[in-house]
N, C-alpha and C positions, 0 to 999 in steps of 0.2 A: 551215633551215625549224621551225619549233615540229611537232612530232607529237606529240599529243595522244592518250594512250593507250586503245585502245580499249575499250569499254565492253560490257560483257556482252552478248553476241549469240549465240545456239544453244551451243554449247560453247566456252566463252571464252577465249582463248590469250594470254600474253603472246609479245608477239615475241622471239627467241632476242636473248640479248644475249651480247658479245664478250667476256664473261666465263668465267673457265677453272672448271670444274666439281669443283675439288677437296678439297670439305670432303665428309665422310663423315657419316652417323647419328651414329656416336659422338660425332661432332664436336659436333655440333649438339643434340646430345640435353646431354652435361656444360655446352654454354654455356647451354644454357636453365636447368640446375641452379645453377651456378656463377656466371652474371651478375651475379646482383642480392648475392650473400653478398659482401660486401664491409667495406670500415673501418665503415659506415653501423651495420651490424649487430656489429660485434666492437667496437667503441669508441663509437660513436654513441648507440645504446642506452641509454646510462648516463644520459643526459639524460631521457630519457625514463620510465625508472623515476625517475629525481627530480621529476617532476613528476604522474605518474600512480601512482606504486606498484605492489603486485599488481595493479592494473587495467592495467597495460601490457599483459598478456596480451589485455584485450581492446581495447585501443587499436592492437595487430599486426593481431587479427581480422579489423577492419574496416579498417583500410588494406590489409591483405593482402588482401582480399577484393575491396575495388574494385580493384586491379591485377591481381587473377585475370580478374575479370570485363572489363578492358580488355583484358587479353590474349587471351582467349576470341573476345571480338569482330576483335580484330587475327588471331588465327590463322584464325579463320574466311576474311577477306578473302586471305587470305597463300593459303591452301591452295589458293583458287578462282581467283587470279590472281596468281601469285608476281610478285615484279619485286624488282630491287637496292634500289628507292628506296621499298619496302615503302607504308607508310603516307603516305607524300606521294605517291605514285602513285594509291592508293586515294582520297586526301582529292582531284586532279585528276579524277578520273573522277568521283565522288560530288558534288562541289561547285563543280568549275570550276578551271579554271587558277589564278586565286590564292590557290585554298586550297592545292593543291598548292605552289606556290611559297611561299609562305608559314612552313607546317610544315617544307618541308624546309629552308629555311635556318635557322630559327629553332631546330630539333634540331641542324643541322650546328653554328651558335654554342654552344649548350647545350656541344655534344662538348667541341669543341675549347678550350673555357673551364675546362671540369670536369676537361680533361686536364691543367692547371698545376698543377692544386690537387695530383692525384694522384701526378705528378711531383716537386713539393716535397714533398710529406708522404712519400712513399718515399725521397729523400735522405735527411731528418732524420734515418730510422730506420739508414738505411746510415752516413750522418755518425757515430751514436753507437756504430753498430758500429769503426768505422774513422775515426777523430778527422785523424787525416794528410790525408784528402781531404775537401777542403771540400763542402760541398752542392749549390754550381753545376757541381761536376765530376760527382757523379753522376747530377742530371737531364741532363747532357749525354749522358753516359755509355748512362740509360736511351734517351734520345729518339732516339741514334744506333741501339742495340741493334733497338728493335722498328721504327725506320723502316726499316731493312734486314730485316728477317722479313717486314713487309709490303710492299714491294718484290719481294721474289722469288713463289714459289710461294704460293697461297693457303694450300694445306696448310702450311703453317707457322705460319700463324695460326691455322689448326687443333689443331696439335700444342700450342703455345703454350695455348692456351686448355684445352684438353681434362686437360693435366696441371696447369695452374694450379686450375682448377676439381675436376679428384679432391681435390688436398691440402685445399682449403677445405670440401669435402663431407665428406672424409673427419675431417677436425679435428670438422666439427660432430656428425658422427657419435658420435666418440670421445667428445667432453663430453657429449653427450645420457644416451649408458651409463654413462659415469663419475655424470652429476648422479642419474640414476634408483637406481646402487648409492649412493651417497651420501644420497637422501632415505630408504630403506628401511634406511639402514644398516649396511650389507653391507660398506662396507669397512672397513681397522684402523683403530681407534680413532675409530669414527663411532657416534652412536645416530639410530635412526630418528629424523626431524625431524618427520614428521605433519603437520600442518596448520597450526602455528603461528606460522610466518610469514608467512602466506595471511592469519591473522584476526586476528594481532596488529599494535603499531604502528598504532593507528587501523582497523584493520579493512581487508578489500579495497579498498573505497574511500575511503581515507585523504584526497581531496583532493575527493570525488564526482566527480558525473560531468562535471565540468568540468577535474576533472584527466584524465580519459578522453580528452576530448576535445583539451585541450592534447599528450597523448600522440600523439596522429591526427597533428597538426600537424607530431610533431619526426620520426614516423618513416615519415610515407607517403613521402618524397622517395629512403628506401635500396632502395625496390621497383624503383626507375629502372634503366634496363638492359634488362630482358627484350624490348625491344623489337628489340635486335640481333639476336636470332634470328629474325625474320621476315626480317629484311634479309639474313643470311646463307643463310636458307636457298635464296634464286636461287642460289648457286655449290657446291648439291648434285645429284646426276646424276637424283636426280625431285624437285624442290621441293615441290610439292601433297602428296605422301606425307611427306616426310622434318616440313617444317614439323608438319603435322598431331600426328605423332609426339612431334614434340620438346616441343609446347605440351600434349600431354596431359600429357606424362609431369614436364614442367618446374610447372606451376600448385600442384597440390595438392602434391609435397612439399617445395616453397619456404614453402608457408605452413605445413604442418609443420615446417620447419627453424626459423621465426621464429618462433612460436608456440610451439612444443616448448622451444626456448632459453631464449623469456622464462620460461617458467613452472617450469622448471629452476631460474632463477636466485633467482627472487621465492621459491622453496619454499626452496632450501637454505639460502637468507640474508635476514635482515630485510631490508627495500625501504631502511630507514635508512641500511644501512652503503653504497651504492653514492652515489657521485658521480659528477657530469656530469665528461667528460673522460679519466676513467679507466674502463678496459675491465672490463664488470662479469665477462667471463669470467674474466679473471688474480684480480679477488675470488672467487669462486667455487672456482678449481684451487688458489687457495692457501691457502683452508678448510680444502680435503681433503686436503692436504698433496703437492700434485703439486709434485716438486722444479723449480725455476725456472720457474714460471709462467709468469711476468712476457717471458723470454726466448722463450718455445716461442710467445704468443700474438704476440710483438713481428714472428717470424717469419713467422706466419700472415697477420698484418695487411699486412707488406712484400708478400706473395704477392698479396693481394688485390689491393692497391695498384697492381702491376704487370699484374695481369690487368685491372685496369678501363683504365687506361691503354693497352695492346693493344687491348683491344675497341675504348675509344673511338676510337682513330684508325683501326682497321678501319670501324668505321660509319660514321664523318665523310666519309672517302676516298668508300665507296659512294655515299652519301647526296649529295655534291655531284656524282660521277659520273652519278648518275640525273638529278640536276638537268640536266648540261649535255649528255644523251641529248634531254632535254626541250625545249631551250632556254633554259632559266632558267638556267645556267650559262654560261660561257665555253665553247664548242664545241673546245677546245684542250683541255681537261682529259678529253675522249673517248678519245684515243690510249691503247692496250693494249699490253702489252709481250708479242711474241714471237709472233702469233696468238693464236687461241683453243684450241689444242689442244697447244702446246709444252710442253715438262717446265715451264717457269719464263712462258709466256705466261697471256695473258689477266689479266693483272695491270693495274689504273688506275694506272700510276707517278704521271702527272703531277697526277691526283686526291688522292693519299697525300702527294706533294711537299707541296698546295697546302695540305693540311690542318695537317702537321707543321709548315709553315712558321708558319701564324698559331698552333701550339699552342705552337710558338717564341718566339714575342712573347708569346702571354699569360704564360708561365712568365717572362720575363722583366719583365714587368710586376708580377708577384708576388713577384719577388726584389727589385725596387728599391721599389715602392712599393704594399705590401700593405694597407695601409689609407687610400688614397683610389681612387687609378686601378681596381688590379684590384679593389677591394672594390665598387666600382661597376659593372664589367663582371659580378663575380658576382652580384651582387642583382637584373643586367638579364637575370641567367637564371634567378633561384631559383623562379621560377614559371612556369618557360614548360612542364616536362613536364605541369602540368595540364593547361594550351593544348592540348598535342598530344595528350593524353590524351581530351582533350575532343572534339579534331578527330577523333580515331579511332572515339568514338562515334557522331558525327553522321552519319561517312561511312559507317559502317557499317550505321545505320538505313537511308538511301538506297540502298546498292548489295543490302543483304539483298532488298529489295522487288525488283530487276530481275532479280537470279540466281534468284528463285523463278518469275518468270515466264517468264523468257529459258534458262536453263540451270539447273534444279532439279539436276541428275546432279553440277553441278561442288561443290556444297554438302558436300563431305566430311566436314567438320567444322562444326557448326553451335553458334549462339550457343543459350544457355541460355534456354527462357521469351521467346524474341522477341515483340514488341519491347519487353515490360515490363520487365526488365533491363537491357536497354540505355538506355530512359527514366529508371531508376532510378541507374544509373550517373551519367547526366549530372548528376541535381540531386545526387547526392553529391558530384559533383567540384565543383561548383558551392557548394555549401556549405560546403565545406576552402575554397576561396578569399573565399569574405564572412566564414569564421571567423579567416581569417589577417589579413584585412584590420582586422578587431577585436584584433588582438595586437599589440603595440606593437614585438618583437623580429621580426615576420614581416611587417608593411606595406612596410614599405621594397622587401621583395623582391615584392610582388603591384604596387607601380606603378611599379618600374620595369622588372621584365617585361613588366607592362601597355605603358609607353610603348615597350621594343623592339618588341613584337608591334605596337604603329598604325606605328612607325616601317616597319615589311618590309610590312603590310599596303598603308600610303600607296604604298611602290615597286610593289606588286605591282599595284595599279590602277592607278597610272601608266603602268605598262606597257603593261596593257590597252589604257587610252585611247589611247596613242601608235598601238599598230598598228593598232589601228581607225580611226584618222586619217590613216596612213599604211602601207596593207597590204604593202607593199615590205619596210617594218622586219621584220614576219613571218614573210618568208622566208630572211630571213640568219641 
């Protein structure tokens, strides 16, 4: 039977789930800080600098602000009504079953497809270190290790992510420190840089505001991954308090790391020295005389990829488990290990295996047909993150009004300047989609993603029609 999540009434509570509460506040906080610090920042930022110049700082500020607002909305809903399905559950409460079904399955598909990219990229780095081991063998090793970690106690996932995130955050902090010293000329054999690189080579806006817009399209997806924090919050001892603290500590610091890093990069070196596909961090570290800079960054990127792989496997398994709880996925995925309080209990093993199985299929498609079949799959999820964010904003608009009427005390974390910033965020997301349609490189992603979304919506609507015509089917 489909069990619709309860709408806010009095003091809204979410029915206890049979998942283990093995995550601690430090796990959640570091997951929030490190969840979006990945290869998109360490390597992909070079493409943004190439199109925007020093104004990439503004591009990151715009994209980061958009992500921060979405995260604040999601944090508000998750603190008031924590659930392992997070925004999928919120969308169902606010907009109906079709919304919860659609956003849940789209996000699951996004995670398991991107998982293949991360596993393959990490394998290529490892193959460079140990050429005798083929990339496919490295992929197999990574998938087996992280599947095993996710099949045992949830605290294993938390510990992996804590140390992965710690390394990434530490690397950013060290980079920022060295960059500031280089700008001031306080490192050996360096002179103060001043504002030369920000104002030279065509000025701060060498490609005009069009370059800033192109930069936003290039970097906005690097902020994807923050959503996993609210999914993981359901497996802490105090979900409402944990997610509130994690969101508060994460959003501003992440914005600082991203914008701060870009400001250091375009101040230390001319923007024309950067190249798409090459890490601007390596360029900066090389320029200030850090030995083996390329290898150091290779290690950091490698860890970032494994961290993202681990987080995506976790997030996808919990999302499909939540869908199964609500009757939107096979009920067999609901089985958890060892009861709710056992040492390794409360883990949705079948949901983990289902997610990793599709992840293996995605990896095989990426290895066999990277430029055809897998490219179509990748394009079909290219803009899904924006659709998910838009549904989060739409859900918050509806649920905030209900919470203020029925349970104002549950609003421990509030969206700023509601509803104006929520509407502004929706307008911003719509604007990014329109701009992607006008961009030759991004247009296929929007069109394929729109097609995938339309297909999922058709399935969702078809299920509801079938159940209305045959009530007995809703009870199975």
